[in-house]
C-alpha positions as CSV (number, residue, x, y, z in Angstrom):
1,M,146.2,36.8,-15.2
2,M,148.9,34.4,-16.5
3,D,146.9,31.3,-15.8
4,N,146.3,30.6,-19.5
5,K,150.1,30.2,-20.0
6,M,150.6,27.6,-17.4
7,I,150.5,24.7,-19.7
8,V,153.2,24.7,-22.4
9,E,151.5,23.8,-25.8
10,G,152.9,20.8,-27.5
11,S,154.8,19.5,-24.4
12,L,152.7,16.2,-23.7
13,Q,155.1,13.1,-23.9
14,S,155.0,9.6,-22.8
15,V,157.5,8.7,-20.1
16,E,158.3,5.3,-18.4
17,G,155.1,4.6,-16.3
18,G,153.1,7.5,-17.4
19,F,153.2,10.9,-19.2
20,S,154.7,14.3,-18.7
21,F,154.1,18.0,-19.7
22,L,155.7,21.3,-19.2
23,G,154.2,23.8,-16.7
24,R,154.8,27.4,-15.6
25,L,154.2,29.1,-12.4
26,P,152.0,32.1,-13.0
27,Y,153.0,34.0,-9.8
28,Y,155.1,36.9,-10.7
29,R,157.7,36.6,-8.0
30,G,158.3,32.9,-8.2
31,L,158.2,30.8,-5.0
32,G,160.4,28.4,-3.0
33,L,159.3,24.8,-3.5
34,S,158.2,24.5,0.0
35,M,155.5,27.2,-0.7
36,I,153.8,25.0,-3.3
37,E,150.9,23.5,-1.3
38,D,149.6,21.1,-4.0
39,I,149.7,20.4,-7.8
40,Q,146.7,18.8,-9.3
41,V,146.4,17.1,-12.7
42,T,143.2,16.1,-14.3
43,V,143.2,14.2,-17.6
44,D,140.0,13.9,-19.6
45,G,137.9,14.6,-16.4
46,T,139.7,12.3,-14.1
47,V,141.7,13.8,-11.3
48,Q,145.1,12.1,-11.0
49,P,146.2,10.8,-7.5
50,R,148.5,13.2,-5.7
51,E,151.0,10.4,-5.0
52,A,151.3,9.7,-8.8
53,V,152.4,13.3,-9.5
54,R,156.1,14.3,-9.7
55,F,157.6,17.8,-10.1
56,A,161.0,18.3,-11.8
57,V,163.0,21.5,-12.3
58,R,166.7,22.1,-12.9
59,G,167.6,18.4,-13.0
60,R,165.8,17.5,-9.7
61,T,162.6,15.5,-9.4
62,Y,160.4,15.6,-6.4
63,T,157.2,14.0,-5.1
64,L,154.7,16.5,-3.8
65,D,155.3,15.4,-0.2
66,E,159.1,16.0,-0.7
67,M,158.4,19.5,-2.1
68,E,157.1,20.5,1.4
69,T,160.5,20.4,2.9
70,V,162.6,21.8,-0.1
71,Y,164.0,25.2,1.0
72,D,167.0,25.3,-1.3
73,N,165.2,25.3,-4.7
74,R,162.7,27.5,-6.4
75,W,160.2,27.7,-9.2
76,N,160.6,31.1,-10.9
77,F,158.2,33.0,-12.8
78,G,157.8,31.8,-16.3
79,E,160.3,28.9,-15.8
80,K,159.2,25.6,-17.4
81,A,159.1,22.8,-14.9
82,T,158.2,19.2,-15.9
83,I,155.1,17.6,-14.4
84,I,155.2,13.9,-14.4
85,V,152.2,11.7,-13.8
86,L,152.9,8.0,-13.1
87,N,149.5,6.6,-14.0
88,G,150.5,3.9,-16.5
89,G,150.4,6.2,-19.4
90,L,147.9,7.7,-22.0
91,T,146.7,6.5,-25.3
92,P,147.9,8.5,-28.4
93,G,145.8,11.3,-29.5
94,A,144.2,14.5,-27.9
95,H,143.6,14.7,-24.2
96,A,142.1,17.4,-22.1
97,I,144.8,18.3,-19.5
98,T,144.0,20.6,-16.5
99,F,146.9,21.7,-14.4
100,A,146.2,23.4,-11.0
101,V,148.6,24.8,-8.5
102,R,147.8,25.8,-4.9
103,Y,150.5,27.9,-3.2
104,R,151.2,29.9,-0.2
105,V,152.1,33.7,-0.3
106,S,152.8,35.2,3.2
107,Y,151.0,38.5,2.5
108,L,147.8,37.2,1.0
109,P,145.0,36.5,3.4
110,F,143.8,33.3,1.3
111,V,145.6,30.5,-0.4
112,P,145.6,31.1,-4.3
113,T,144.9,28.2,-6.7
114,T,145.7,28.9,-10.2
115,K,144.7,26.6,-13.1
116,D,144.9,26.0,-16.8
117,T,143.2,23.6,-19.2
118,K,144.5,22.8,-22.7
119,E,143.8,20.0,-25.2
120,L,147.3,18.5,-25.9
121,A,148.0,15.7,-28.4
122,L,150.2,12.6,-27.6
123,A,152.1,11.3,-30.7
124,A,151.6,7.8,-31.6
């Protein structure tokens, strides 16, 4: 429903050791970080390694493994989190970015995965 709003347009940036972009959680209630089972980033058809992905919200940055035990922080609906990928960086220009989030909701009998793909440009 809100999957097409997950990646924030124009947010692709270079960071030391990789790149980042802003992402939103499309689940209407928000979630505790421990309920985020996985975040997968694909760039130009190549899936980035899980261990290279970082998640930052409200001034705190986590690895995906660390998020499994974070009970005192949330990702609220519509809130922009910074997704960081430490892959050595991207060349300037347009890149197809796919951002997928798998999360756990107690009352759902399945584990939803939502995803969005956008072409984002990295400035030279």
